[in-house]
N, C-alpha and C positions, 0 to 999 in steps of 0.2 A: 487160522488165527485164533488165539485164545481170548475168550470173552470173560471179563472180570466185572463183578458187581461193585459199583462205587457209590457210596452214600455220602451226602453232605447236605447242609442246611440251605434253605433259600435266602439266608441272610447275606447282605452285601459283601461281607468279608470272605465268605466261602465261594460265592459265585464269582467274585473277583479272582480268587486264588485258582479255582478249577477251570476257569473259562478256557485258557489256552490248551489244557489237557483234553477237554471234552469237545473242543471245536477244531481239532486238527492242527493247531498252531505248534503244538509239541506232541511228539509221539513217543511211545514206549515199545520197543522192538517186539513184534509178534503179539501185541495185545490190542484189544479194543475194549471200550468201557460201556457198560450199561448203567447209566447213572440213575440214582434214586434220590430225589430231594425231599427231605422230611425235617420236621423240627427235631432239635437235638435229643430230646428224650425218646422219640420214636426211633432214632438211630441207635441210641443206647440199647433199647430193647431188641431191635433187629440184630445187633451184634451179639447180644446175650443168647439169642436164638440161633446164632451161627449162620445168618442169612446173607452176610456181606463179606466180600473178599477184602475190600479196602474201604475205610470209612472214617469220617470225622466222628469224634467221640468226646464226651465229657471225661476229664481226668478221673472224676469219681467213678465212672463206669469202668474205666481201664483198670482200676483197682480190683475189680471183680473178673477181669478178662485176661489177665496176664498169662494164664496157661495156654490160651488159644491164639492170642494176638500179640504182636510186638509193636512197639512204637517206631514211627518214622521220624527222622530228624527235621523234616520240612513240612510246611503247610499248616501248622497249628496256630492257636491263639494263646499267646503268653506275653505278658508285658507289665507295665506299671500304669496306674491310673485308669485301669480298664475293668476293675472287678465289679461284681454285682452290688446293687444298692438295696437296702431295706427301706421301704417307703410306707407312709401312712397318710391318713387324711388330716391328722392333727398332730401338734407337737407331742412327742412322747420319747421314751428311751427304751433301750433293750431290756432293762430290768422289768419295766411295766409290761413288756410283751411276753414274758415267760408264761406259758400255759395258754396264751391267746392263739386264735386261729391265724395262721400265716400261710399265704398263698405262695407256692414255689413252682418253678417251671419244670419240675420233674424230680422223682425220688433219687435218681442217679446223676443228677446234674452237679457240677462243681459248685454251683450256687448253694445247693442244699448241703453239700459237704462242708463248705465254709461256715454256713449257719450252725451246723452241728459242732464243728470245731471251736466256734466262738464260745460256746458254753452249753450247759444243759437247760432243759425246760422249753425247748423249741420243737417239740415233737407233734404238736397239734397242727397238722399240715393239710392244706388244700392243694391238690396237684392239678395244675391247669397248663394248657399251652401258654408259652411266654407272653404272647400278644393279648391274652385275656386277663392277665393279672391286674393291671391297673383298673379295669372295669370292675373286677371283683372287689377291689379295695374301695373304690368310690361308691359302690352300691351297698357296702356294708356286709357283703358275703364273707369277707375276710377282714380281720383287724389290721393287718399289715401285709405287705407282699415283698418278695425278693425279685427284683427286675433285672433283666439282662438285655443285650442287643440294642435295638433302636430305642427301646423304652427309656434308656439312660438319658436320651436327648429330648424326650417329650413329656416326661412325667410332670414337670412343673406346669405345663400347659393344661394339665388335667386337675390342677389345684392340689396336687399331692406334695408331700414334704419328705425330705430325706431324714431317716432315723439314724442310719449307719452306713458308711461305705465299707463293705466287707473286704474289698480289695485293699483299701488303705490300711484297715486293721491288720490284714495278713502281712502286708509289706512291712509295717512297723514292728509287728510281733516276731516275724521270721527273718527279716532282712532280705527276703527274696522277692523277685517279681512273682506275679500271680499266674499259675498255670490254669487256664480255663478249659481249652480243648486241644486235643492232638489228633494226628492221623495214624490209624492203625492198619496193619496188614496181617492177614491170617498167616500164622507161622508155617502152616503146611504148604504155602506157596514156594517155600525154599529160599535159601539165602541169596542166590544169584538174581532171581526175579525180584525179590524184595529190594535189593540194591538198585536195580534198574528203575523200579517204581519210585524210590526215594529220589533218584537223580532226575527223573522226569517231573516229579512234583516240584522239586527245587527250580527246575527250568520254567515251569508254569508260573510260579510266583515271580520269578525274575522277568518273565515276559510281561506279566501284568504291570509290574513297576515301570517297565520300559515303554509300554503302550497303555497308559491308564485310561484313556478315553474309549478305547476299542471295546471293552466289555460292557459299556454303559447300558446299551439296549438290553442285553441279557440280564444284567443286574436288575434293571427296572421291571422286567417281566416277573420277577419273583419277590421283590422287596415288599415288606409290610408297609413301610413308610416311603412315599415316592418323592418327597422333597429332595432336590438335588443336594442341598447343603447338608441334610441329615445323612444321606447316603455317603457323601464324601467324608463327613466326620466319622461315620461308622467305620469305614475302611481305614482311615488314618489311625483310628484308635486301636483296631484289632489286627491290622496287618503291618508288620514291622520287621526288624532284622531277625527276630526270633522265628518269624514265619519262613524265612529263607533257611535258617539253620538254628536249632536250639542252642548249640554251643555249650560250653562248660557251665555257664551261669544258668541257662535254661534247664539243663539236665539236673543240676543241683536243686533247683526249685521244685522240679517234679519229684525227686527222691525225698526231699524234705516234706512235701505234702503227703506222700505215701507213708513215710515213717510216722508222722503224727496221726494219720488216719488209722494205721495199724495199732498204734499204742492205745487209741481210744476204742479199738475193736469195731471200727466202722467198716473196714475192708479186711479181707483175710491176708495173711502173709504169703509171700511167693518168693522162691529162690531163683527163679529164671531171670536172666538178664532182660532189661527193658528193650534192648535193641538186638538185632541179629547181625547187623552190619556195622 
């Protein structure tokens, strides 16, 4: 049996999606998985080092990985009303934040890509794990922060204020839903195996939707925020019909993001197709 390395984050949306695949509820013929749970920027760097066969990734990182990895149709995070937020301790605006210290959850995160696409002058960055950003802002270590994941639901409890919803800005400016993270497979795995993996991942998402309470214990073992309401809100926000299949609208959103990033020189151009199946 072939063993494949599988990377995804400990966040509720990922543990919800991958539960069935990693707990034997869904199988992929001839394969077993050695999963590795890491924050998204660590996964980005592991993929850049070529250490993962199959992995969740920031779309920003995919922009640098298209020669080695292809995108799968299922399992990703893409939608509306789910983008990263710029937050601060006091009322301000994006113009006042130019040149200021901004904490981000990783150089290759889509959160940082959106920040850079928004405009110039946001290069003074403090890179931290996503769950440390709010503390960095409240302590004054950073003037502002870009928050993702569970932090979207808890920042107000920390006395923080929203400066900008980068996802809403993207949606209004591009007309597209926001591509946050996708699932990649190493191109060298071959077309047939990649097709089987995509089908298995789609089935894993569908299993989770059909049995939403079953993964709960597994989700809670890894979540940063343990309140049931927060976990459920997180899953509801990030796991949707695009997680089952990107479809034409989702694919167009990804291509639009990459076109804009290439035009700004943030990611290199690539002539290879996004998908192999």
